[in-house]
C-alpha positions as CSV (number, residue, x, y, z in Angstrom):
1,M,-0.1,0.1,-0.1
2,S,1.5,3.3,-0.6
3,R,1.4,6.0,1.9
4,S,0.6,9.7,0.9
5,P,3.3,11.9,1.4
6,V,1.3,13.9,4.4
7,S,1.4,10.4,6.5
8,L,5.1,10.2,6.2
9,V,5.9,14.0,7.4
10,T,3.6,13.1,10.1
11,A,5.5,9.6,10.9
12,S,8.6,11.2,10.5
13,C,7.9,13.9,13.2
14,S,6.6,11.8,15.3
15,L,9.6,9.6,14.8
16,L,12.0,12.6,15.6
17,L,9.7,14.3,18.6
18,F,9.8,10.4,20.4
19,T,14.1,10.4,19.5
20,F,14.2,14.0,20.8
21,G,11.9,13.4,24.1
22,L,14.3,10.3,24.7
23,T,17.2,12.1,24.2
24,S,15.9,15.6,26.3
25,Q,14.4,12.7,28.7
26,A,18.5,11.2,29.2
27,H,19.3,14.8,29.1
28,A,17.5,15.6,32.2
29,D,18.4,12.4,34.1
30,N,21.9,13.2,33.5
31,M,21.4,16.7,34.7
32,S,19.4,15.7,37.3
33,A,22.1,13.0,38.6
34,L,24.9,15.8,37.9
35,I,22.5,18.5,40.3
36,A,22.1,15.8,43.0
37,Q,25.8,14.7,43.0
38,K,27.0,18.7,43.7
39,S,24.6,19.1,46.1
40,A,25.8,16.1,48.1
41,Q,29.3,17.5,47.8
42,S,27.8,20.9,49.3
43,N,26.2,19.0,51.8
44,T,29.7,17.2,52.6
45,N,31.6,20.3,52.2
46,I,29.2,22.2,55.4
47,H,29.2,18.9,57.6
48,Y,33.1,19.2,57.4
49,N,33.5,23.1,57.8
50,S,31.0,23.0,60.8
51,S,33.6,20.5,62.5
52,V,36.2,23.4,62.7
53,P,35.8,25.7,65.8
54,S,34.6,29.1,65.3
55,A,38.0,31.7,65.8
56,K,38.9,33.2,68.4
57,V,39.6,36.9,68.9
58,S,41.7,38.0,72.4
59,T,42.0,41.6,73.1
60,R,44.7,40.6,75.3
61,S,48.4,41.6,74.3
62,T,52.0,40.0,74.7
63,I,55.1,41.6,75.2
64,Q,57.8,39.8,73.9
65,R,61.2,41.1,75.8
66,A,64.0,41.9,73.9
67,G,66.4,38.9,73.3
68,T,63.2,36.2,73.9
69,H,62.8,33.6,70.9
70,R,60.5,31.7,72.4
71,S,56.6,32.5,73.8
72,N,54.3,29.9,74.8
73,P,51.1,32.2,73.9
74,T,48.8,29.5,76.4
75,N,50.4,29.9,79.8
76,I,52.7,33.2,79.7
77,Q,54.2,34.1,83.0
78,T,56.6,37.2,83.8
79,T,58.2,38.1,86.3
80,T,59.5,41.6,87.0
81,N,62.0,42.0,90.1
82,T,63.1,45.3,90.8
83,V,66.3,46.9,93.0
84,Y,65.3,50.0,93.8
85,S,68.2,52.4,95.2
86,N,65.8,54.3,98.1
87,N,64.6,52.6,100.8
88,N,61.0,53.7,100.5
89,A,60.0,51.6,97.4
90,P,58.9,47.8,97.6
91,N,59.5,45.0,95.4
92,I,56.8,44.3,92.5
93,T,56.2,40.7,91.1
94,N,53.9,40.7,88.5
95,N,52.5,36.8,87.3
96,G,50.6,37.5,84.2
97,N,47.1,38.6,86.2
98,S,47.4,41.1,88.2
99,P,50.8,43.2,90.4
100,T,51.1,41.9,93.9
101,I,53.0,44.8,96.0
102,N,55.8,42.7,98.3
103,T,55.6,44.9,101.7
104,A,58.0,42.9,103.4
105,Y,60.7,45.2,102.0
106,R,64.3,44.7,103.6
107,Y,66.1,47.5,104.1
108,P,69.9,47.4,102.9
109,E,72.0,47.1,106.1
110,V,74.3,50.4,106.9
111,Q,78.1,49.6,106.5
112,R,79.4,51.3,109.3
113,Q,82.9,51.8,108.6
114,I,85.6,52.0,111.5
115,P,88.5,54.1,110.9
116,A,91.9,52.6,109.5
117,V,93.8,54.3,112.2
118,L,93.1,55.1,115.3
119,P,94.5,58.3,117.1
120,A,97.2,57.3,119.3
121,F,96.1,58.9,122.4
122,L,92.8,56.7,122.6
123,S,95.4,53.8,124.2
124,G,97.0,56.3,126.4
125,N,96.5,56.4,130.4
126,Y,96.3,59.5,131.8
127,D,95.9,61.4,135.0
128,N,93.8,64.6,133.8
129,V,91.4,62.8,131.5
130,D,89.0,60.0,131.9
131,S,89.4,57.3,129.8
132,E,85.6,57.4,128.9
133,H,85.9,60.4,127.9
134,L,88.7,60.3,124.7
135,P,86.7,59.2,121.9
136,L,84.9,62.2,122.7
137,L,87.8,64.5,122.6
138,S,88.5,62.4,119.2
139,T,85.3,62.8,117.6
140,A,85.6,66.8,118.5
141,E,89.0,66.9,116.3
142,M,87.5,65.0,113.7
143,Q,84.4,66.6,113.2
144,S,85.0,70.1,114.1
145,S,86.2,72.9,111.5
146,L,89.6,73.7,110.3
147,A,90.1,76.5,113.1
148,A,88.6,74.7,116.1
149,R,90.3,71.6,115.0
150,E,93.4,73.8,115.4
151,V,92.6,74.6,119.1
152,I,91.5,70.9,119.9
153,S,94.1,69.0,118.3
154,T,97.0,72.2,120.0
155,A,95.4,71.9,123.2
156,R,95.2,68.1,123.7
157,K,98.8,67.6,122.7
158,M,99.7,70.7,125.0
159,T,97.9,69.0,128.1
160,L,98.1,65.0,127.2
161,N,101.7,64.9,125.7
162,E,103.8,67.9,127.0
163,R,102.0,68.1,130.2
164,A,102.6,71.9,129.5
165,I,103.1,74.5,132.7
166,V,102.0,77.9,131.6
167,Q,102.7,80.8,133.9
168,G,99.2,82.2,135.2
169,G,95.9,81.3,135.2
170,C,92.8,79.7,133.1
171,W,93.0,82.6,130.7
172,D,96.7,82.1,130.0
173,Y,96.9,78.7,129.4
174,L,94.0,79.1,126.8
175,N,95.7,82.3,125.5
176,A,98.7,80.2,124.2
177,V,96.6,77.6,122.8
178,F,95.5,79.7,120.5
179,K,98.6,81.5,119.5
180,R,100.1,78.2,119.0
181,A,97.5,77.1,117.2
182,G,97.9,79.9,115.0
183,V,94.2,81.0,115.1
184,S,92.8,84.1,115.9
185,R,89.4,83.9,118.0
186,D,85.7,85.9,117.3
187,T,83.5,87.3,119.9
188,I,80.4,85.6,119.6
189,H,78.2,86.2,122.8
190,K,78.9,88.7,125.5
191,G,77.5,89.3,128.6
192,T,78.5,89.7,132.1
193,Y,79.1,87.3,135.1
194,G,76.4,88.9,137.4
195,Q,73.7,89.8,134.9
196,G,74.4,88.0,131.7
197,P,72.6,87.4,129.5
198,Y,73.3,83.5,129.7
199,A,73.7,81.3,126.2
200,S,71.7,79.0,125.5
201,S,73.1,75.6,124.4
202,D,72.5,75.7,120.4
203,E,75.3,78.6,120.3
204,I,78.3,76.6,121.4
205,E,80.4,75.3,119.1
206,V,83.6,72.7,119.6
207,G,86.6,74.6,120.0
208,D,84.9,77.8,121.5
209,W,86.5,79.7,124.2
210,L,84.2,79.9,126.8
211,Y,83.0,82.2,129.7
212,Y,81.1,80.9,132.8
213,I,80.1,80.5,136.2
214,N,81.8,77.3,137.8
215,H,78.9,75.7,140.1
216,G,81.1,73.1,141.0
217,Y,83.7,75.7,142.9
218,N,82.2,78.1,144.7
219,R,80.6,79.8,141.7
220,V,83.9,81.5,140.4
221,E,84.2,82.9,137.3
222,H,85.9,80.5,135.0
223,S,87.1,80.0,131.5
224,G,87.4,77.2,129.5
225,L,87.8,75.3,126.5
226,F,84.7,73.6,125.1
227,V,84.9,70.0,123.6
228,G,81.6,68.7,123.5
229,W,78.5,68.0,125.2
230,V,78.1,64.8,127.9
231,D,74.7,65.6,128.3
232,E,73.2,68.5,126.5
233,R,69.7,68.7,128.1
234,A,71.6,68.8,131.5
235,K,73.6,71.6,130.4
236,Q,76.8,68.8,131.2
237,A,79.8,69.7,128.9
238,L,83.8,67.9,128.7
239,I,85.7,71.1,129.2
240,L,89.4,71.7,128.9
241,S,90.1,73.4,132.1
242,Y,93.6,75.0,133.7
243,A,93.7,75.9,137.0
244,G,97.4,77.8,137.3
245,Q,98.0,80.3,140.0
246,N,101.2,78.8,140.6
247,R,99.9,75.1,140.9
248,R,102.4,73.5,138.8
249,E,99.7,71.0,137.4
250,P,99.2,70.4,133.7
251,A,95.1,71.4,132.5
252,R,92.9,68.6,132.6
253,Y,89.7,67.8,131.2
254,R,86.4,67.5,133.4
255,V,82.7,67.9,133.0
256,Y,81.3,71.1,133.7
257,D,77.8,72.7,134.2
258,L,77.1,75.2,131.3
259,S,73.7,77.1,133.0
260,N,75.4,80.5,132.7
261,V,78.0,80.7,130.0
262,Y,78.4,84.8,129.7
263,Q,80.8,84.9,126.9
264,I,81.5,82.8,123.5
265,M,84.8,83.3,121.9
266,R,85.1,81.1,118.4
267,P,88.6,80.3,116.5
268,S,88.7,81.7,113.2
269,V,91.3,81.6,110.6
């Protein structure tokens, strides 16, 4: 049987559509499989990323000291030991949290130096000075001014070493001491025996030539060389005194009451 051209065309179109449909279906199936595969890979990636912990941001800064090549960010311990030159500052220790003040601060010990060579007269045995007063005499020589040191030293040599005898009384002996020491004297305080005004203890210095009332001997007028205070509050001082008046006795160091000093003459160069 012969077919008409219209039927052949129709059959051809139907076959073409059927073939295209199969191809489209296969292509669609391939695309679905590809999308499913991509989707599965995407889900797998997401699951993997979710296992990674979120980044942590720390506001804590770490300062690395110069010369340090290793650091431990998880356990940082920094200790600062500070040595102060003054005595009022405490040591501070920082363990990475908050500073802790160590109040148990130990003050440095003061090294007291003993003179390498002690004055020779300190080891002497004298009848015109008590041995307990020799250190005060030594201190007066070492810690006084230049003019006063010359007077104290000269008087000590004349009294202890030479046991000098000077014609006259207390004024004559001290006048000889000042001349031999090569110093002059300036009047710092001037009063009278009976009326004063009397000097206060803070006006008196080592090496001063003093006029005072001798309360230990009938309250007579007397003069002597001031060496130092034995008890300043009680006005008790070590004085170089010379009796004289043809007694042929050397001068001596004794403790006198200086409650009534009415004249002060100070050595000067």
